[in-house]
Backbone as JSON, one array per atom type, in Angstrom:
{
  "sequence": "MSQNQVLFLAKEALATALLVAGPLLGISLLVGLLVSIFQAMTQIQEQTLSFIPKILAIVAVMLVLGPWMLSVLTTYTANLFGQLGTFASY",
  "N": [[27.92, 196.42, -24.64], [24.95, 194.93, -25.29], [22.19, 194.96, -27.64], [19.93, 193.83, -26.52], [20.36, 194.2, -23.78], [20.2, 196.98, -23.59], [17.53, 197.37, -24.35], [16.31, 196.01, -22.24], [17.07, 197.6, -20.06], [15.76, 200.0, -20.77], [13.1, 199.15, -20.73], [12.78, 198.43, -18.02], [13.24, 200.94, -16.82], [11.09, 202.47, -17.82], [8.94, 200.99, -16.8], [9.33, 201.29, -14.06], [9.07, 204.07, -13.82], [6.38, 204.41, -14.6], [5.14, 202.92, -12.6], [5.73, 204.4, -10.31], [4.78, 206.99, -10.91], [2.18, 206.53, -11.62], [0.06, 206.35, -9.54], [-0.03, 209.06, -8.7], [-0.7, 210.42, -11.07], [-3.16, 209.2, -11.62], [-4.79, 209.92, -9.4], [-4.74, 212.69, -9.71], [-6.06, 212.91, -12.16], [-8.58, 211.87, -11.46], [-9.46, 213.68, -9.46], [-9.48, 216.04, -10.95], [-11.48, 215.39, -12.81], [-13.7, 215.13, -11.1], [-13.88, 217.77, -10.09], [-14.39, 219.11, -12.47], [-16.89, 218.04, -13.14], [-18.34, 219.04, -10.97], [-18.09, 221.79, -11.51], [-19.5, 221.93, -13.9], [-22.05, 221.22, -13.07], [-22.72, 223.27, -11.27], [-22.3, 225.49, -12.76], [-20.1, 227.12, -12.43], [-17.5, 228.9, -13.68], [-14.72, 229.11, -13.15], [-11.36, 229.2, -13.84], [-9.13, 228.59, -12.28], [-10.0, 226.96, -10.25], [-9.64, 224.2, -10.2], [-6.99, 223.7, -9.52], [-6.19, 223.91, -6.75], [-7.61, 221.76, -5.35], [-6.42, 219.59, -6.74], [-3.68, 219.87, -6.13], [-3.76, 219.56, -3.33], [-4.72, 216.91, -3.19], [-2.65, 215.5, -4.46], [-0.53, 216.02, -2.73], [-1.5, 214.71, -0.46], [-1.56, 212.05, -1.39], [1.15, 211.69, -1.87], [2.12, 211.86, 0.75], [0.99, 209.58, 1.83], [1.77, 207.44, 0.09], [4.43, 207.96, -0.29], [6.71, 206.74, 1.11], [6.62, 204.13, -0.03], [6.98, 204.73, -2.76], [9.55, 205.8, -2.69], [10.9, 203.53, -1.85], [10.54, 201.83, -4.09], [11.95, 203.28, -6.06], [14.5, 203.31, -4.89], [15.12, 200.58, -4.82], [15.16, 200.02, -7.59], [17.31, 201.67, -8.38], [19.4, 200.56, -6.88], [19.49, 197.98, -7.99], [20.19, 198.66, -10.6], [22.75, 199.82, -10.26], [23.99, 197.59, -9.2], [24.08, 195.89, -11.37], [25.79, 197.17, -13.01], [28.42, 196.43, -13.59], [28.09, 194.26, -15.34], [27.1, 195.49, -17.57], [29.14, 197.0, -18.53], [31.08, 195.29, -19.4], [33.1, 193.78, -21.98]],
  "CA": [[26.55, 196.34, -24.2], [24.17, 194.45, -26.43], [20.89, 195.6, -27.88], [18.98, 193.26, -25.55], [20.58, 194.85, -22.49], [19.67, 198.34, -23.69], [16.07, 197.26, -24.33], [15.94, 195.62, -20.89], [17.2, 198.8, -19.22], [14.69, 200.94, -21.13], [11.83, 198.58, -20.25], [12.76, 198.56, -16.56], [13.12, 202.36, -16.47], [9.71, 202.9, -18.1], [8.04, 200.32, -15.86], [9.49, 201.93, -12.75], [8.49, 205.41, -13.9], [4.92, 204.27, -14.59], [4.73, 202.42, -11.3], [5.85, 205.47, -9.32], [3.97, 208.15, -11.29], [0.8, 206.12, -11.86], [-0.92, 206.79, -8.53], [-0.16, 210.52, -8.71], [-1.46, 210.81, -12.26], [-4.53, 208.71, -11.48], [-5.51, 210.77, -8.44], [-4.89, 214.0, -10.33], [-7.11, 212.77, -13.17], [-9.86, 211.68, -10.79], [-9.86, 214.94, -8.81], [-9.81, 216.97, -12.03], [-12.79, 215.01, -13.35], [-14.74, 215.48, -10.12], [-14.01, 219.23, -10.06], [-15.04, 219.5, -13.72], [-18.32, 217.71, -13.02], [-18.89, 220.02, -10.04], [-18.19, 223.07, -12.21], [-20.57, 221.84, -14.89], [-23.34, 221.2, -12.38], [-22.99, 224.56, -10.64], [-22.01, 226.52, -13.77], [-18.99, 227.98, -12.01], [-16.51, 228.82, -14.75], [-13.45, 229.61, -12.65], [-10.29, 228.39, -14.41], [-8.15, 228.18, -11.28], [-10.65, 226.19, -9.2], [-9.19, 222.8, -10.16], [-5.61, 223.56, -9.1], [-6.05, 223.7, -5.31], [-7.92, 220.37, -4.98], [-5.43, 218.67, -7.3], [-2.45, 219.98, -5.35], [-4.0, 218.93, -2.03], [-4.84, 215.46, -3.38], [-1.32, 214.97, -4.78], [0.25, 216.07, -1.48], [-2.01, 213.63, 0.4], [-1.1, 210.77, -1.94], [2.6, 211.6, -1.65], [2.32, 211.56, 2.15], [0.6, 208.19, 2.1], [2.53, 206.5, -0.72], [5.81, 208.41, -0.45], [7.71, 205.71, 1.47], [6.6, 203.06, -1.03], [7.59, 205.25, -3.99], [10.98, 205.88, -2.43], [11.4, 202.15, -1.82], [10.6, 201.34, -5.47], [13.06, 203.96, -6.74], [15.75, 202.86, -4.29], [15.36, 199.21, -5.3], [15.55, 200.11, -9.0], [18.66, 202.24, -8.47], [20.35, 199.57, -6.35], [19.63, 196.93, -9.01], [20.91, 199.22, -11.74], [24.16, 199.92, -9.89], [24.49, 196.24, -9.01], [24.31, 195.28, -12.69], [26.64, 198.07, -13.8], [29.59, 195.69, -14.07], [27.74, 193.42, -16.48], [26.83, 196.32, -18.74], [30.39, 197.6, -19.01], [32.01, 194.27, -19.88], [33.2, 193.67, -23.45]],
  "C": [[25.69, 195.98, -25.42], [22.83, 195.19, -26.53], [19.85, 195.09, -26.88], [19.13, 193.91, -24.18], [20.02, 196.27, -22.49], [18.15, 198.31, -23.63], [15.57, 196.86, -22.94], [16.0, 196.82, -19.95], [16.08, 199.8, -19.5], [13.34, 200.45, -20.61], [11.71, 198.72, -18.73], [12.59, 200.02, -16.12], [11.69, 202.85, -16.69], [8.73, 202.25, -17.11], [8.12, 200.96, -14.48], [8.87, 203.32, -12.74], [6.96, 205.35, -13.87], [4.4, 203.8, -13.24], [4.74, 203.52, -10.25], [4.89, 206.63, -9.64], [2.49, 207.81, -11.47], [-0.21, 206.58, -10.82], [-1.11, 208.31, -8.51], [-0.99, 210.99, -9.9], [-2.92, 210.38, -12.16], [-5.36, 209.57, -10.54], [-5.74, 212.16, -9.02], [-6.0, 213.98, -11.39], [-8.48, 212.66, -12.52], [-10.35, 212.97, -10.14], [-10.24, 215.98, -9.87], [-11.17, 216.68, -12.64], [-13.91, 215.38, -12.39], [-14.96, 216.99, -10.04], [-14.71, 219.71, -11.33], [-16.53, 219.2, -13.69], [-19.0, 218.69, -12.08], [-19.07, 221.38, -10.72], [-19.31, 223.04, -13.24], [-21.95, 221.86, -14.22], [-23.7, 222.55, -11.8], [-22.78, 225.74, -11.57], [-21.02, 227.56, -13.27], [-17.89, 227.82, -13.04], [-15.18, 229.43, -14.33], [-12.34, 228.68, -13.12], [-9.35, 227.83, -13.35], [-8.73, 227.29, -10.19], [-10.1, 224.77, -9.1], [-7.78, 222.64, -9.61], [-5.46, 223.23, -7.61], [-6.45, 222.28, -4.91], [-6.92, 219.36, -5.52], [-4.14, 218.7, -6.49], [-2.62, 219.31, -3.99], [-4.09, 217.41, -2.14], [-3.47, 214.84, -3.66], [-0.44, 214.97, -3.53], [-0.2, 214.94, -0.55], [-1.53, 212.27, -0.09], [0.4, 210.61, -1.72], [2.91, 211.32, -0.17], [2.02, 210.1, 2.48], [1.51, 207.2, 1.37], [4.0, 206.87, -0.9], [6.85, 207.38, -0.05], [7.77, 204.55, 0.47], [7.27, 203.5, -2.32], [9.11, 205.33, -3.84], [11.61, 204.49, -2.41], [11.54, 201.58, -3.23], [11.78, 201.97, -6.21], [14.42, 203.53, -6.19], [16.11, 201.45, -4.76], [15.81, 199.23, -6.76], [16.98, 200.63, -9.13], [19.71, 201.26, -7.96], [20.56, 198.44, -7.35], [20.43, 197.43, -10.2], [22.4, 199.33, -11.44], [24.77, 198.54, -9.67], [24.82, 195.54, -10.32], [25.26, 196.12, -13.55], [27.85, 197.34, -14.35], [29.29, 194.81, -15.27], [27.5, 194.23, -17.73], [28.12, 196.87, -19.35], [31.37, 196.56, -19.56], [31.97, 194.16, -21.41], [33.13, 192.24, -23.87]]
}
């Protein structure tokens, strides 16, 4: 396995991870920012207030985008296993 193949595999793995985790992280960041602005405006200093909205938002995003995320991961895994023979050749 050459250095180029290893770099290609690493690049594809990182791109797939960012593609799948990006929407979850973005929604979590947006909800956290909105809750923080709400806390600053109302001067409510409850530490645990941001967890429930974030969890609900992430569950909603996973329900909506879950099939797409699974499709992306399945395609990546199928491509990886399909190219397994080329990586093991000498």
